[in-house]
Biopython code that builds the backbone (N, CA, C, O; Angstrom):
import numpy as np
from Bio.PDB.StructureBuilder import StructureBuilder

atoms = [
    (1, "UNK", "N", (22.668, 4.364, -9.166)),
    (1, "UNK", "CA", (21.665, 4.533, -10.179)),
    (1, "UNK", "C", (20.312, 4.668, -9.483)),
    (1, "UNK", "O", (20.043, 3.991, -8.490)),
    (2, "UNK", "N", (19.487, 5.526, -10.003)),
    (2, "UNK", "CA", (18.115, 5.678, -9.524)),
    (2, "UNK", "C", (17.190, 5.227, -10.645)),
    (2, "UNK", "O", (17.316, 5.668, -11.788)),
    (3, "UNK", "N", (16.270, 4.352, -10.305)),
    (3, "UNK", "CA", (15.331, 3.831, -11.281)),
    (3, "UNK", "C", (13.929, 4.234, -10.851)),
    (3, "UNK", "O", (13.448, 3.785, -9.811)),
    (4, "UNK", "N", (13.272, 5.070, -11.632)),
    (4, "UNK", "CA", (11.919, 5.508, -11.318)),
    (4, "UNK", "C", (10.906, 4.559, -11.946)),
    (4, "UNK", "O", (10.758, 4.515, -13.167)),
    (5, "UNK", "N", (10.205, 3.795, -11.093)),
    (5, "UNK", "CA", (9.312, 2.763, -11.620)),
    (5, "UNK", "C", (7.853, 2.967, -11.266)),
    (5, "UNK", "O", (7.006, 2.186, -11.700)),
    (6, "UNK", "N", (7.530, 3.997, -10.487)),
    (6, "UNK", "CA", (6.131, 4.263, -10.201)),
    (6, "UNK", "C", (5.670, 3.939, -8.803)),
    (6, "UNK", "O", (4.699, 4.536, -8.339)),
    (7, "UNK", "N", (6.305, 3.038, -8.118)),
    (7, "UNK", "CA", (5.928, 2.791, -6.734)),
    (7, "UNK", "C", (5.318, 1.434, -6.470)),
    (7, "UNK", "O", (5.096, 0.634, -7.378)),
    (8, "UNK", "N", (5.047, 1.195, -5.169)),
    (8, "UNK", "CA", (4.521, -0.095, -4.729)),
    (8, "UNK", "C", (3.307, 0.070, -3.818)),
    (8, "UNK", "O", (3.010, -0.817, -3.018)),
    (9, "UNK", "N", (2.610, 1.188, -3.933)),
    (9, "UNK", "CA", (1.506, 1.482, -3.036)),
    (9, "UNK", "C", (0.425, 0.428, -2.978)),
    (9, "UNK", "O", (-0.215, 0.263, -1.939)),
    (10, "UNK", "N", (0.204, -0.287, -4.062)),
    (10, "UNK", "CA", (-0.840, -1.313, -4.070)),
    (10, "UNK", "C", (-0.405, -2.594, -3.359)),
    (10, "UNK", "O", (-1.157, -3.568, -3.326)),
    (11, "UNK", "N", (0.795, -2.599, -2.794)),
    (11, "UNK", "CA", (1.216, -3.739, -1.985)),
    (11, "UNK", "C", (0.446, -3.776, -0.667)),
    (11, "UNK", "O", (0.403, -4.806, 0.005)),
    (12, "UNK", "N", (-0.161, -2.647, -0.302)),
    (12, "UNK", "CA", (-0.923, -2.553, 0.940)),
    (12, "UNK", "C", (-2.393, -2.831, 0.688)),
    (12, "UNK", "O", (-2.931, -2.474, -0.360)),
    (13, "UNK", "N", (-3.036, -3.468, 1.646)),
    (13, "UNK", "CA", (-4.445, -3.834, 1.511)),
    (13, "UNK", "C", (-5.327, -2.603, 1.366)),
    (13, "UNK", "O", (-6.220, -2.575, 0.519)),
    (14, "UNK", "N", (-5.085, -1.586, 2.185)),
    (14, "UNK", "CA", (-5.860, -0.351, 2.123)),
    (14, "UNK", "C", (-4.928, 0.764, 1.695)),
    (14, "UNK", "O", (-3.949, 1.056, 2.381)),
    (15, "UNK", "N", (-5.222, 1.383, 0.577)),
    (15, "UNK", "CA", (-4.359, 2.433, 0.049)),
    (15, "UNK", "C", (-5.141, 3.352, -0.871)),
    (15, "UNK", "O", (-6.148, 2.955, -1.457)),
    (16, "UNK", "N", (-4.671, 4.577, -0.991)),
    (16, "UNK", "CA", (-5.255, 5.517, -1.942)),
    (16, "UNK", "C", (-4.414, 5.583, -3.219)),
    (16, "UNK", "O", (-4.712, 6.364, -4.123)),
    (17, "UNK", "N", (-3.380, 4.775, -3.289)),
    (17, "UNK", "CA", (-2.515, 4.768, -4.463)),
    (17, "UNK", "C", (-3.263, 4.264, -5.690)),
    (17, "UNK", "O", (-4.202, 3.475, -5.583)),
    (18, "UNK", "N", (-2.839, 4.726, -6.832)),
    (18, "UNK", "CA", (-3.445, 4.332, -8.090)),
    (18, "UNK", "C", (-3.217, 2.840, -8.358)),
    (18, "UNK", "O", (-2.272, 2.244, -7.840)),
    (19, "UNK", "N", (-4.085, 2.254, -9.164)),
    (19, "UNK", "CA", (-4.072, 0.820, -9.434)),
    (19, "UNK", "C", (-2.768, 0.323, -10.033)),
    (19, "UNK", "O", (-2.423, -0.847, -9.863)),
    (20, "UNK", "N", (-2.034, 1.182, -10.729)),
    (20, "UNK", "CA", (-0.836, 0.700, -11.428)),
    (20, "UNK", "C", (0.414, 0.659, -10.555)),
    (20, "UNK", "O", (1.464, 0.221, -11.026)),
    (21, "UNK", "N", (0.337, 1.099, -9.302)),
    (21, "UNK", "CA", (1.528, 1.104, -8.420)),
    (21, "UNK", "C", (1.684, -0.249, -7.739)),
    (21, "UNK", "O", (1.503, -0.373, -6.527)),
    (22, "UNK", "N", (2.019, -1.249, -8.526)),
    (22, "UNK", "CA", (2.051, -2.628, -8.047)),
    (22, "UNK", "C", (3.452, -3.143, -7.739)),
    (22, "UNK", "O", (3.600, -4.260, -7.242)),
    (23, "UNK", "N", (4.469, -2.359, -8.023)),
    (23, "UNK", "CA", (5.839, -2.795, -7.766)),
    (23, "UNK", "C", (6.452, -3.602, -8.882)),
    (23, "UNK", "O", (7.530, -4.171, -8.712)),
    (24, "UNK", "N", (5.793, -3.665, -10.018)),
    (24, "UNK", "CA", (6.315, -4.461, -11.135)),
    (24, "UNK", "C", (7.697, -4.003, -11.580)),
    (24, "UNK", "O", (8.554, -4.830, -11.894)),
    (25, "UNK", "N", (7.923, -2.686, -11.609)),
    (25, "UNK", "CA", (9.224, -2.171, -12.030)),
    (25, "UNK", "C", (10.339, -2.612, -11.104)),
    (25, "UNK", "O", (11.429, -2.961, -11.556)),
    (26, "UNK", "N", (10.065, -2.596, -9.801)),
    (26, "UNK", "CA", (11.066, -3.058, -8.839)),
    (26, "UNK", "C", (11.324, -4.553, -8.989)),
    (26, "UNK", "O", (12.468, -5.000, -8.909)),
    (27, "UNK", "N", (10.272, -5.315, -9.205)),
    (27, "UNK", "CA", (10.430, -6.760, -9.393)),
    (27, "UNK", "C", (11.266, -7.053, -10.640)),
    (27, "UNK", "O", (12.137, -7.923, -10.613)),
    (28, "UNK", "N", (11.005, -6.334, -11.721)),
    (28, "UNK", "CA", (11.778, -6.537, -12.952)),
    (28, "UNK", "C", (13.245, -6.185, -12.747)),
    (28, "UNK", "O", (14.131, -6.897, -13.221)),
    (29, "UNK", "N", (13.504, -5.078, -12.035)),
    (29, "UNK", "CA", (14.886, -4.679, -11.765)),
    (29, "UNK", "C", (15.592, -5.735, -10.922)),
    (29, "UNK", "O", (16.740, -6.087, -11.192)),
    (30, "UNK", "N", (14.906, -6.235, -9.906)),
    (30, "UNK", "CA", (15.483, -7.266, -9.032)),
    (30, "UNK", "C", (15.791, -8.531, -9.824)),
    (30, "UNK", "O", (16.871, -9.108, -9.695)),
    (31, "UNK", "N", (14.835, -8.954, -10.642)),
    (31, "UNK", "CA", (15.036, -10.162, -11.455)),
    (31, "UNK", "C", (16.181, -9.983, -12.446)),
    (31, "UNK", "O", (16.812, -10.962, -12.844)),
    (32, "UNK", "N", (16.454, -8.739, -12.848)),
    (32, "UNK", "CA", (17.548, -8.472, -13.784)),
    (32, "UNK", "C", (18.885, -8.342, -13.068)),
    (32, "UNK", "O", (19.920, -8.144, -13.705)),
    (33, "UNK", "N", (18.863, -8.454, -11.726)),
    (33, "UNK", "CA", (20.121, -8.428, -10.977)),
    (33, "UNK", "C", (20.419, -7.128, -10.262)),
    (33, "UNK", "O", (21.495, -6.986, -9.682)),
    (34, "UNK", "N", (19.502, -6.174, -10.282)),
    (34, "UNK", "CA", (19.737, -4.900, -9.595)),
    (34, "UNK", "C", (19.707, -5.114, -8.087)),
    (34, "UNK", "O", (18.921, -5.911, -7.574)),
    (35, "UNK", "N", (20.566, -4.398, -7.394)),
    (35, "UNK", "CA", (20.563, -4.419, -5.926)),
    (35, "UNK", "C", (19.596, -3.336, -5.452)),
    (35, "UNK", "O", (19.787, -2.156, -5.746)),
    (36, "UNK", "N", (18.563, -3.738, -4.723)),
    (36, "UNK", "CA", (17.576, -2.785, -4.214)),
    (36, "UNK", "C", (17.964, -2.387, -2.796)),
    (36, "UNK", "O", (18.420, -3.218, -2.012)),
    (37, "UNK", "N", (17.780, -1.125, -2.477)),
    (37, "UNK", "CA", (18.087, -0.680, -1.117)),
    (37, "UNK", "C", (17.069, 0.348, -0.666)),
    (37, "UNK", "O", (16.373, 0.955, -1.479)),
    (38, "UNK", "N", (16.992, 0.535, 0.647)),
    (38, "UNK", "CA", (16.078, 1.500, 1.273)),
    (38, "UNK", "C", (14.626, 1.236, 0.878)),
    (38, "UNK", "O", (13.860, 2.173, 0.649)),
    (39, "UNK", "N", (14.256, -0.022, 0.800)),
    (39, "UNK", "CA", (12.907, -0.391, 0.388)),
    (39, "UNK", "C", (11.848, -0.075, 1.438)),
    (39, "UNK", "O", (10.651, -0.135, 1.156)),
    (40, "UNK", "N", (12.288, 0.261, 2.646)),
    (40, "UNK", "CA", (11.325, 0.583, 3.703)),
    (40, "UNK", "C", (10.747, 1.982, 3.569)),
    (40, "UNK", "O", (9.798, 2.330, 4.272)),
    (41, "UNK", "N", (11.298, 2.776, 2.689)),
    (41, "UNK", "CA", (10.835, 4.149, 2.535)),
    (41, "UNK", "C", (9.720, 4.223, 1.496)),
    (41, "UNK", "O", (9.977, 4.376, 0.302)),
    (42, "UNK", "N", (8.489, 4.114, 1.963)),
    (42, "UNK", "CA", (7.317, 4.159, 1.105)),
    (42, "UNK", "C", (6.464, 5.336, 1.541)),
    (42, "UNK", "O", (6.092, 5.434, 2.710)),
    (43, "UNK", "N", (6.154, 6.222, 0.621)),
    (43, "UNK", "CA", (5.327, 7.378, 0.954)),
    (43, "UNK", "C", (3.862, 6.960, 1.033)),
    (43, "UNK", "O", (3.367, 6.225, 0.178)),
    (44, "UNK", "N", (3.184, 7.431, 2.056)),
    (44, "UNK", "CA", (1.757, 7.161, 2.181)),
    (44, "UNK", "C", (1.085, 8.363, 2.818)),
    (44, "UNK", "O", (1.744, 9.208, 3.423)),
    (45, "UNK", "N", (-0.202, 8.431, 2.680)),
    (45, "UNK", "CA", (-0.986, 9.514, 3.264)),
    (45, "UNK", "C", (-1.654, 8.971, 4.509)),
    (45, "UNK", "O", (-2.419, 8.012, 4.415)),
    (46, "UNK", "N", (-1.392, 9.550, 5.682)),
    (46, "UNK", "CA", (-1.874, 8.961, 6.937)),
    (46, "UNK", "C", (-3.351, 9.152, 7.228)),
    (46, "UNK", "O", (-3.848, 8.617, 8.219)),
    (47, "UNK", "N", (-4.064, 9.891, 6.403)),
    (47, "UNK", "CA", (-5.482, 10.133, 6.710)),
    (47, "UNK", "C", (-6.374, 9.538, 5.628)),
    (47, "UNK", "O", (-7.077, 10.259, 4.920)),
    (48, "UNK", "N", (-6.337, 8.238, 5.514)),
    (48, "UNK", "CA", (-7.187, 7.536, 4.568)),
    (48, "UNK", "C", (-8.374, 6.899, 5.270)),
    (48, "UNK", "O", (-8.288, 6.518, 6.438)),
    (49, "UNK", "N", (-9.467, 6.788, 4.558)),
    (49, "UNK", "CA", (-10.674, 6.175, 5.110)),
    (49, "UNK", "C", (-10.515, 4.658, 5.163)),
    (49, "UNK", "O", (-9.933, 4.054, 4.261)),
    (50, "UNK", "N", (-11.037, 4.048, 6.225)),
    (50, "UNK", "CA", (-11.066, 2.591, 6.310)),
    (50, "UNK", "C", (-12.485, 2.074, 6.532)),
    (50, "UNK", "O", (-12.734, 0.876, 6.398)),
    (51, "UNK", "N", (-13.414, 2.964, 6.868)),
    (51, "UNK", "CA", (-14.795, 2.555, 7.120)),
    (51, "UNK", "C", (-15.729, 3.667, 6.706)),
    (51, "UNK", "O", (-15.415, 4.828, 6.967)),
    (52, "UNK", "N", (-16.837, 3.395, 6.088)),
    (52, "UNK", "CA", (-17.372, 2.095, 5.694)),
    (52, "UNK", "C", (-16.647, 1.543, 4.470)),
    (52, "UNK", "O", (-15.933, 2.280, 3.790)),
    (53, "UNK", "N", (-16.820, 0.267, 4.187)),
    (53, "UNK", "CA", (-16.105, -0.365, 3.071)),
    (53, "UNK", "C", (-16.280, 0.339, 1.733)),
    (53, "UNK", "O", (-15.394, 0.269, 0.881)),
    (54, "UNK", "N", (-17.401, 1.012, 1.535)),
    (54, "UNK", "CA", (-17.635, 1.679, 0.243)),
    (54, "UNK", "C", (-16.679, 2.835, -0.019)),
    (54, "UNK", "O", (-16.536, 3.258, -1.166)),
    (55, "UNK", "N", (-16.018, 3.357, 1.017)),
    (55, "UNK", "CA", (-15.077, 4.471, 0.835)),
    (55, "UNK", "C", (-13.656, 4.086, 1.235)),
    (55, "UNK", "O", (-12.785, 4.951, 1.330)),
    (56, "UNK", "N", (-13.417, 2.811, 1.469)),
    (56, "UNK", "CA", (-12.107, 2.337, 1.896)),
    (56, "UNK", "C", (-11.019, 2.753, 0.897)),
    (56, "UNK", "O", (-11.121, 2.471, -0.297)),
    (57, "UNK", "N", (-9.989, 3.419, 1.397)),
    (57, "UNK", "CA", (-8.884, 3.860, 0.557)),
    (57, "UNK", "C", (-8.983, 5.295, 0.087)),
    (57, "UNK", "O", (-8.006, 5.831, -0.435)),
    (58, "UNK", "N", (-10.130, 5.936, 0.252)),
    (58, "UNK", "CA", (-10.240, 7.339, -0.145)),
    (58, "UNK", "C", (-9.532, 8.229, 0.865)),
    (58, "UNK", "O", (-9.485, 7.917, 2.055)),
    (59, "UNK", "N", (-8.985, 9.335, 0.386)),
    (59, "UNK", "CA", (-8.283, 10.269, 1.263)),
    (59, "UNK", "C", (-9.239, 11.181, 2.003)),
    (59, "UNK", "O", (-10.263, 11.598, 1.463)),
    (60, "UNK", "N", (-8.895, 11.485, 3.242)),
    (60, "UNK", "CA", (-9.563, 12.538, 3.992)),
    (60, "UNK", "C", (-8.694, 13.776, 3.780)),
    (60, "UNK", "O", (-7.520, 13.771, 4.150)),
    (61, "UNK", "N", (-9.237, 14.811, 3.203)),
    (61, "UNK", "CA", (-8.429, 15.984, 2.876)),
    (61, "UNK", "C", (-7.960, 16.701, 4.132)),
    (61, "UNK", "O", (-8.567, 16.586, 5.197)),
    (62, "UNK", "N", (-6.874, 17.441, 3.988)),
    (62, "UNK", "CA", (-6.351, 18.227, 5.107)),
    (62, "UNK", "C", (-7.364, 19.275, 5.543)),
    (62, "UNK", "O", (-7.328, 19.736, 6.684)),
    (63, "UNK", "N", (-8.274, 19.657, 4.637)),
    (63, "UNK", "CA", (-9.312, 20.624, 4.981)),
    (63, "UNK", "C", (-10.218, 20.143, 6.099)),
    (63, "UNK", "O", (-10.748, 20.952, 6.860)),
    (64, "UNK", "N", (-10.400, 18.828, 6.206)),
    (64, "UNK", "CA", (-11.229, 18.279, 7.284)),
    (64, "UNK", "C", (-10.605, 18.605, 8.626)),
    (64, "UNK", "O", (-11.296, 19.045, 9.545)),
    (65, "UNK", "N", (-9.307, 18.393, 8.744)),
    (65, "UNK", "CA", (-8.623, 18.739, 9.991)),
    (65, "UNK", "C", (-8.633, 20.243, 10.202)),
    (65, "UNK", "O", (-8.740, 20.707, 11.337)),
    (66, "UNK", "N", (-8.523, 21.008, 9.130)),
    (66, "UNK", "CA", (-8.552, 22.459, 9.238)),
    (66, "UNK", "C", (-9.883, 22.976, 9.756)),
    (66, "UNK", "O", (-9.949, 24.048, 10.357)),
    (67, "UNK", "N", (-10.941, 22.213, 9.522)),
    (67, "UNK", "CA", (-12.275, 22.592, 10.001)),
    (67, "UNK", "C", (-12.595, 22.020, 11.375)),
    (67, "UNK", "O", (-13.725, 22.128, 11.850)),
    (68, "UNK", "N", (-11.590, 21.407, 12.019)),
    (68, "UNK", "CA", (-11.791, 20.910, 13.372)),
    (68, "UNK", "C", (-11.880, 19.406, 13.504)),
    (68, "UNK", "O", (-12.067, 18.896, 14.609)),
    (69, "UNK", "N", (-11.752, 18.680, 12.404)),
    (69, "UNK", "CA", (-11.779, 17.220, 12.483)),
    (69, "UNK", "C", (-10.595, 16.701, 13.270)),
    (69, "UNK", "O", (-9.520, 17.301, 13.240)),
    (70, "UNK", "N", (-10.774, 15.604, 13.969)),
    (70, "UNK", "CA", (-9.721, 15.024, 14.796)),
    (70, "UNK", "C", (-9.432, 13.610, 14.315)),
    (70, "UNK", "O", (-10.347, 12.808, 14.131)),
    (71, "UNK", "N", (-8.163, 13.312, 14.114)),
    (71, "UNK", "CA", (-7.743, 11.957, 13.778)),
    (71, "UNK", "C", (-7.778, 11.118, 15.048)),
    (71, "UNK", "O", (-7.325, 11.564, 16.102)),
    (72, "UNK", "N", (-8.310, 9.914, 14.951)),
    (72, "UNK", "CA", (-8.364, 9.033, 16.119)),
    (72, "UNK", "C", (-7.777, 7.667, 15.763)),
    (72, "UNK", "O", (-7.985, 7.145, 14.668)),
    (73, "UNK", "N", (-7.044, 7.112, 16.712)),
    (73, "UNK", "CA", (-6.528, 5.768, 16.502)),
    (73, "UNK", "C", (-7.583, 4.750, 16.901)),
    (73, "UNK", "O", (-8.685, 5.134, 17.291)),
    (74, "UNK", "N", (-7.276, 3.466, 16.815)),
    (74, "UNK", "CA", (-8.283, 2.442, 17.064)),
    (74, "UNK", "C", (-8.753, 2.408, 18.516)),
    (74, "UNK", "O", (-9.809, 1.845, 18.802)),
    (75, "UNK", "N", (-7.990, 3.000, 19.442)),
    (75, "UNK", "CA", (-8.423, 3.096, 20.834)),
    (75, "UNK", "C", (-9.280, 4.324, 21.082)),
    (75, "UNK", "O", (-9.788, 4.507, 22.188)),
    (76, "UNK", "N", (-9.449, 5.169, 20.074)),
    (76, "UNK", "CA", (-10.259, 6.368, 20.210)),
    (76, "UNK", "C", (-9.507, 7.607, 20.649)),
    (76, "UNK", "O", (-10.104, 8.673, 20.802)),
    (77, "UNK", "N", (-8.211, 7.483, 20.855)),
    (77, "UNK", "CA", (-7.412, 8.642, 21.255)),
    (77, "UNK", "C", (-7.239, 9.573, 20.062)),
    (77, "UNK", "O", (-6.887, 9.135, 18.967)),
    (78, "UNK", "N", (-7.487, 10.848, 20.281)),
    (78, "UNK", "CA", (-7.378, 11.824, 19.206)),
    (78, "UNK", "C", (-6.054, 12.550, 19.217)),
    (78, "UNK", "O", (-5.434, 12.707, 20.269)),
    (79, "UNK", "N", (-5.618, 12.993, 18.054)),
    (79, "UNK", "CA", (-4.377, 13.739, 17.948)),
    (79, "UNK", "C", (-4.375, 14.556, 16.672)),
    (79, "UNK", "O", (-4.323, 13.996, 15.576)),
    (80, "UNK", "N", (-4.431, 15.845, 16.796)),
    (80, "UNK", "CA", (-4.339, 16.705, 15.610)),
    (80, "UNK", "C", (-2.911, 16.850, 15.153)),
    (80, "UNK", "O", (-2.668, 17.212, 14.002)),
    (81, "UNK", "N", (-1.940, 16.572, 16.037)),
    (81, "UNK", "CA", (-0.550, 16.759, 15.685)),
    (81, "UNK", "C", (0.138, 15.450, 15.273)),
    (81, "UNK", "O", (1.351, 15.416, 15.064)),
    (82, "UNK", "N", (-0.654, 14.374, 15.158)),
    (82, "UNK", "CA", (-0.121, 13.065, 14.756)),
    (82, "UNK", "C", (0.986, 12.606, 15.691)),
    (82, "UNK", "O", (1.965, 12.022, 15.226)),
    (83, "UNK", "N", (0.866, 12.850, 16.999)),
    (83, "UNK", "CA", (1.885, 12.435, 17.953)),
    (83, "UNK", "C", (1.902, 10.924, 18.171)),
    (83, "UNK", "O", (2.929, 10.360, 18.548)),
    (84, "UNK", "N", (0.756, 10.265, 17.932)),
    (84, "UNK", "CA", (0.754, 8.819, 18.104)),
    (84, "UNK", "C", (1.366, 8.171, 16.868)),
    (84, "UNK", "O", (1.336, 8.736, 15.775)),
    (85, "UNK", "N", (1.912, 6.993, 17.055)),
    (85, "UNK", "CA", (2.570, 6.277, 15.955)),
    (85, "UNK", "C", (1.881, 4.939, 15.748)),
    (85, "UNK", "O", (1.401, 4.305, 16.688)),
    (86, "UNK", "N", (1.850, 4.537, 14.500)),
    (86, "UNK", "CA", (1.289, 3.220, 14.167)),
    (86, "UNK", "C", (2.248, 2.153, 14.668)),
    (86, "UNK", "O", (3.463, 2.315, 14.557)),
    (87, "UNK", "N", (1.734, 1.089, 15.205)),
    (87, "UNK", "CA", (2.580, 0.029, 15.758)),
    (87, "UNK", "C", (2.894, -1.042, 14.720)),
    (87, "UNK", "O", (2.563, -2.212, 14.908)),
    (88, "UNK", "N", (3.528, -0.640, 13.633)),
    (88, "UNK", "CA", (3.879, -1.577, 12.575)),
    (88, "UNK", "C", (4.761, -2.609, 13.170)),
    (88, "UNK", "O", (5.198, -3.524, 12.473)),
]
sb = StructureBuilder()
sb.init_structure("model")
sb.init_model(0)
sb.init_chain("A")
sb.init_seg("    ")
for serial, (resi, resn, name, xyz) in enumerate(atoms, 1):
    if name == "N":
        sb.init_residue(resn, " ", resi, " ")
    sb.init_atom(name, np.array(xyz, "f"), 0.0, 1.0, " ", f" {name:<3s}", serial, name[0])
structure = sb.get_structure()
Protein backbone atom coordinates (compact mmCIF):
# COMPACT_ATOMS: atom_id res chain seq x y z
CA UNK A 1 0.00 0.00 0.00
CA UNK A 2 1.18 3.52 -0.73
CA UNK A 3 -0.06 6.29 1.52
CA UNK A 4 0.40 9.85 0.27
CA UNK A 5 0.59 12.10 3.32
CA UNK A 6 2.46 15.19 2.16
CA UNK A 7 5.95 14.66 3.48
CA UNK A 8 8.23 15.37 6.43
CA UNK A 9 10.34 18.26 5.15
CA UNK A 10 9.76 20.36 8.26
CA UNK A 11 11.55 17.72 10.32
CA UNK A 12 14.75 19.51 9.27
CA UNK A 13 15.91 22.71 10.94
CA UNK A 14 16.65 24.44 7.63
CA UNK A 15 14.29 23.65 4.78
CA UNK A 16 12.39 25.23 1.92
CA UNK A 17 9.48 22.84 2.45
CA UNK A 18 6.06 24.25 3.16
CA UNK A 19 4.93 24.63 6.78
CA UNK A 20 2.45 21.75 6.59
CA UNK A 21 5.03 19.02 5.77
CA UNK A 22 5.41 17.98 9.39
CA UNK A 23 5.09 14.20 9.08
CA UNK A 24 1.73 14.04 10.83
CA UNK A 25 0.32 11.62 8.24
CA UNK A 26 3.20 9.21 8.75
CA UNK A 27 2.85 9.45 12.53
CA UNK A 28 -0.88 8.71 12.30
CA UNK A 29 -0.25 5.72 10.03
CA UNK A 30 2.42 4.38 12.40
CA UNK A 31 0.17 4.83 15.43
CA UNK A 32 -2.57 2.94 13.56
CA UNK A 33 -0.21 -0.01 13.08
CA UNK A 34 1.12 0.60 9.56
CA UNK A 35 4.60 -0.72 8.82
CA UNK A 36 6.72 2.15 7.48
CA UNK A 37 9.65 1.44 5.20
CA UNK A 38 12.27 3.32 3.17
CA UNK A 39 11.95 6.32 5.47
CA UNK A 40 15.45 7.48 4.55
CA UNK A 41 14.28 8.59 1.12
CA UNK A 42 13.43 12.26 1.61
CA UNK A 43 13.52 14.65 -1.34
CA UNK A 44 15.30 17.93 -0.75
CA UNK A 45 16.75 20.74 -2.79
CA UNK A 46 20.53 20.98 -2.30
CA UNK A 47 20.85 24.70 -3.02
CA UNK A 48 19.07 26.37 -0.14
CA UNK A 49 20.20 29.53 1.61
CA UNK A 50 21.53 29.27 5.16
CA UNK A 51 22.93 32.79 5.61
CA UNK A 52 21.94 35.48 6.44
CA UNK A 53 19.21 34.33 8.85
CA UNK A 54 16.62 36.53 7.13
CA UNK A 55 16.72 34.29 4.03
CA UNK A 56 17.35 30.94 5.74
CA UNK A 57 15.48 28.18 3.89
CA UNK A 58 14.91 30.06 0.64
CA UNK A 59 15.91 28.30 -2.57
CA UNK A 60 18.75 29.42 -4.78
CA UNK A 61 17.38 28.92 -8.29
CA UNK A 62 19.20 26.82 -10.86
CA UNK A 63 19.48 30.05 -12.88
CA UNK A 64 22.12 31.27 -10.42
CA UNK A 65 24.37 28.36 -11.32
CA UNK A 66 23.52 28.88 -14.98
CA UNK A 67 24.86 32.42 -14.69
CA UNK A 68 28.15 31.21 -13.24
CA UNK A 69 27.37 30.87 -9.54
CA UNK A 70 29.38 28.22 -7.72
CA UNK A 71 28.14 26.05 -4.87
CA UNK A 72 30.62 25.92 -2.00
CA UNK A 73 30.79 23.65 1.00
CA UNK A 74 31.71 24.86 4.48
CA UNK A 75 35.43 24.50 3.68
CA UNK A 76 35.03 26.81 0.69
CA UNK A 77 35.55 24.15 -1.96
CA UNK A 78 33.44 24.83 -5.03
CA UNK A 79 31.67 22.33 -7.23
CA UNK A 80 29.28 23.03 -10.07
CA UNK A 81 28.75 19.32 -10.59
CA UNK A 82 27.86 18.57 -6.94
CA UNK A 83 30.71 16.03 -6.70
CA UNK A 84 31.13 16.65 -2.99
CA UNK A 85 28.79 14.89 -0.59
CA UNK A 86 27.31 16.03 2.68
CA UNK A 87 28.75 14.11 5.61
CA UNK A 88 25.44 13.13 7.19
